[in-house]
N, C-alpha and C positions, 0 to 999 in steps of 0.2 A: 800478031800483026793487027788483028781486029782492035785490040786495046789501044794501040798507037794511033790508029785512024780516028777512033772516037775522041781521044785527047786532042788531036789536031783540030777536029771540028769544033770542039768546045772552045779552044783557044781562039780560033777564027771568029766565032760568034761573039766572044767577049771583046775582041778587038773592034768589031763593028759597033758594039754598044758604046764603047768608050769614045770612038770617033764621033758617033751621032750625039752623044752627050756633050762632047766638046763643042760641036757646032751649035747645039741648043743653048749653050751658055751665053752665046752672043745675042740672044733674042731679048731685047730690052723694050719695056713699055713705060710710057710716061703718063703721069696724072697730075692735074692741078687742082688744089683745094681752093675754092673761091673764098675771097676775103669776107669779113664780117659785114653784113648788110646794115643799112642805116637803121638806127634805133633798136638794134638787136642787143638785148642784155646778155652778157656772156660770163660774168663771174659774180658769185655771191660773196659778200664780205661782211664781217662783223667787226665793229670798232668799239672797244670798251669805253666806258665813261671817262671823261677827262675831268679830274677833280682839282679844285684850287687848293685843297688841304695837302694831300699826299698822293703823288703819282711817281713811283720810282722806276717804272718800266714803260716801254713803248706799247700803245694799245695793239691788241692782236687782231689779225685778220684770219678768219677760219674759212677755208674753202668749203662751200656747201656742195652737196651732191647735185649734179646737173643732169637734166634729162638728155638722153642721147638724141641727137638730131641727125637726120639723113643728110649726108654730104653730097653735094653735086660735084661730079668730077667730069673733066673733059680731057680727052686724049690730045696731046700736043706733040709736034715733032721735036725730037731731042736735038739741040744745037749746041755747039761749043760756045762757051762765053768768051768774051774778049777782055776778061778782067786784067790780063797782063798789060793791056794797052792803057789801062786807067790807073788812077792813084792807088798806091799801096798803103796810104795813110790809115792807121788804125789807132784806136784808143783802147789800150789793153785794160786800163783801170778807169772806170767812169769818174769824171773829174769832180762830181758833186759829193757832198759829204754823207749821203746815205742812199741806199737802194731799198727803201722800206717795203715796197710792194714786191720787189724781186725776192725778198727773204721769205715771202709767203707762198711762193710758187712750188709746184711739183718739179722734179728733176727734168722731165721732158720739156716743160715750159721754160725752165732755166736755160737749157741748151739753146732754145730758139731765141730767147731774150739776149743771151750772150752773143750769139751770132750777129744779131742786129746792132747791138750797142758797140760791139768791137769794130763795126764798120760805119760808125757815125760819120767819119770823114768821107767815106765813099758814097754815102747817101746823097751828098751834094751833087752827084752826077745825074741822079734821077732815074737811072736805068741799070745801075750796077747789080750784077748777079751775086747774091749772098749765099754761100755754101754753108750748110748747117752740119757741124761735126757732131758725132755721137751715134750711138747704136740705138736705133728705133725698132729693131727686128721683133723683139718680144711684144711690143705694142702693135705693130702693123701685121703681125702674123695672126692676130685675133680677127674674128669675122667682122667685128665692129671697130676695128683699129683705126680706120680713116676717120670715122665719126669722132672717136676719142681724141685723135690727133688734132682735129679742127678745134676742139675745146681747148686743148693745151696751147695751140697757136693763138687763139683769141685771148686767153689769159695772159700770155706773154706780151702781146701787143698792147693790151690795156694796162698792164703793169708799167710798160715803157711810157705810155702816155701820161701816167701819173708820177713816175719817177723822174722823167726827163721833161722839163717844162718848156723847152725852147725849140722843139721840132716843128716850127710853124710852117715849114716849106714842104712837109711830107703829108700826103693823103694815104693813110694806111689801107683804105678800101681799094686802092689801085695796086697793092702789093699782093702777089699770089704765092702761096706755098705749093711747091711741086714735089711729087714723089716719083722718082725714077726707080723702077723695079727690074732687077736682073735675076732670072731663075735658071738654075743649073740642076744637075743630078744631085748635087750635094746641098741644095737648099736655095733660099731666096735672100738676096741682099737689097738694101734700100739706100738710095742717095737722095737727100732732101736739099732743096735750094729754093730761094725766093727770087722771083723776077717780076716783070711788069705784066705778065699774062697776056702779052700781045698789045698792050697799051704803049704809047710812045714813051711815057715816063710816069713816075708816081709822084710828081710834084703837085702841090696844092694849087688851086686856081690862082692865076696871076703870076706864077713862076714857070719859066720855060727853059732856063739854062743854068749851068754851074756858075757862071760869072755873076748872073743876077742874084742867085742865092748867096754867094759869098759876099757880095756887096751889101746885101740886106743884113747878113750875120754880123759883118764888121760894124755897120751902123748901129745895130741893136746893142752889141757888146760895148761900144763906145758910150752910148747913152746910159746903159746899166752901170758901167764903171764910174761915170760921173756922179751918179747917185750914191754908189757904194763908198766912194771916197769921202762923202760927207758923213757916212755912218761909222765913225770911228768910236773907240772906247769899248765898253763892255757889251755883252749880248743884249741887255735891255735897251741900250741906246741904238744898237743896230736894228733891233726889232721895231722900235718906235720911229726912228728916222725914215726907214724905208716905207713903213706904213703911212706916215704923214705925207711923204712925197707923193704917194699914190692918191691920197685924198685931195691934195692941193693942186695936182697937175693933170689928173685923168678925169674924163667925163664918162658917165654911163650913157652908152649909145649902142643900139643894136642894128644900125644901118649898114655897117661895113662887113665885108666877107671876113676880115681879120678880127672881128669882134671878140673872138675867144682865144686869141693867142698873143704872144709877146710882141709881135710886129705891130699889132693894133695898139698895144699899150704904149710902147716906146716911140713908134714912128707916127702913128695917127692920133694918139692920145684919146682914142674913143673905143671903149670896149664894154662888154657885159661882165658878169661875175667871173666867168672862166678866165677872162683876160686879166682881171685884177689878181685873182688867186695864182695864176701861173707866173705872172711877173713878180709877185711877192715871193714865191718860192724860188724863182730864178735868182733874185737878189740875195735872199737869205742863204741859199745854197752856197753862193760864191763868197759870202761873209762867214761861212762856217757855222751857221746856226742850224741846229737840227729841226726839221719841220717836214710836214707832209701835206699833200692835197687831200681834201675830203669832198666826196660827192654826196648829194642828198636833196632834200627839199627844205624850203623855208616859207613860213607864213607871215605876211606883213600885217600892219595895223588895220588894213582893210579886209583882213581875213582871206586874202588871196594867197594860195599856195602854188609855188612853181619850182622847177628844177633849179638846183643851186650848187655852187662850189665855194668852199672857203678853206681856211688853213688851220692846222694845229702846229704850235711851236713849243719847243722845250726850253725852259728857262730855270736855271738853278735846280735841275733835276726833276722839275715838275712840268706837266703838260697843260697848256692853256689854248683856248680857241681865239682866233683872230678872224674877223670878217671885214676886210677892207671895203668890200662893195657896200655893205650896209652902214658903214661908217662914213660913206660919201653920198648922202641923200641929194636928190635933185632939188635945187633951190629955184623955184619959179620966180621970174622977174629979176634974177641976179641976186646979189648980196653974198654974204658969207655965212658960215656956220660956226657955232660956238665950239670951244675946245672940248667941252663935255659931250657934245653931240658926235664929234668925230672920233671919240674914244669910247663910245657906248658899247661897241663889240670888240674892244681891244683887251686882250689878255683876260678873258672871262672864263669861268669854270662851267662845269656841266649843268649845274642847277639853273644858271641864267641862260646858257646856250639853248637848252632843250625846251625852253618856253616857246621858241619859234623855229628851231632848227631840228631836223630829223635826218640821221644818216640813212640813206635809202637801202643800204646793204647790197646794192648792185652797181656795177660799173658798165656804163653804156656810152654810146656816141653822144648822147645828150648831156 
């Protein structure tokens, strides 16, 4: 009889433990990883020389080791998103002809990149909650997992900024990566999603609504298409026609907020180097010409060095550099430039390029 009583007590205790464990399973905590701050360098890159003689492969980017940085986290209330009331439009395969920087990412960064790019259509709403599919448990179970995750997030966002040239209406510093943690007796699970972090929207300055964004997108695409229709024929003609259109129709001007994006290029016709380079990639991507954006520094004839962006294009199996900004010098007092001047940095090799241009090996907001 004593043995039966002992067994009954043990069963009762186990029952209580299971019930308490089941209740504990519903305890959920939320954390938000702050976006990359202004001028924060987040990924080290290395691009091989581009030679005029032989270049049979794409230059490689090698991720360098990064110093671990302390991540600021804030606890936020967990709310249900109303994604079902918004557009379900998705782009399963990115429409452009290459995802060069994507190919250099770690798997964690690729999952974040994919989640954002697969919702490009929904980004036009400015507050759409993006759920990130994938298992991050092994990473986040580490003591410094959140710090590492922030690096992976930053790498993904910067790769998108270089692979996707026309996201002029998105301010990535207003997008927050959130970690929702659920702990049970059987372990911890994580749900990752991106939202506005309490901001009204993650639109860039000057954009406040979906309709406004869509109108701007349609106008830019129409302007882009009109140029691309002139760039018929072989790849050389496509590369040259779009380059020459930029030189002849765009002015270097740093006074506009849109100076570094395709809206400034096609709508305002006034941009800095980033606007030239992004618009050039935007057109070449749509024409099926393999190309990438490159960040770095450039030193002019006055020995002044500044942050710069230009392009690499692939023609007949070889890589060449094109710098449409430097082929469009400012002509004081009006006038025109010679054909030789506007093609000085058109399809050049590494020996000529590196006299003035240096890849910075970092990707940053500048």
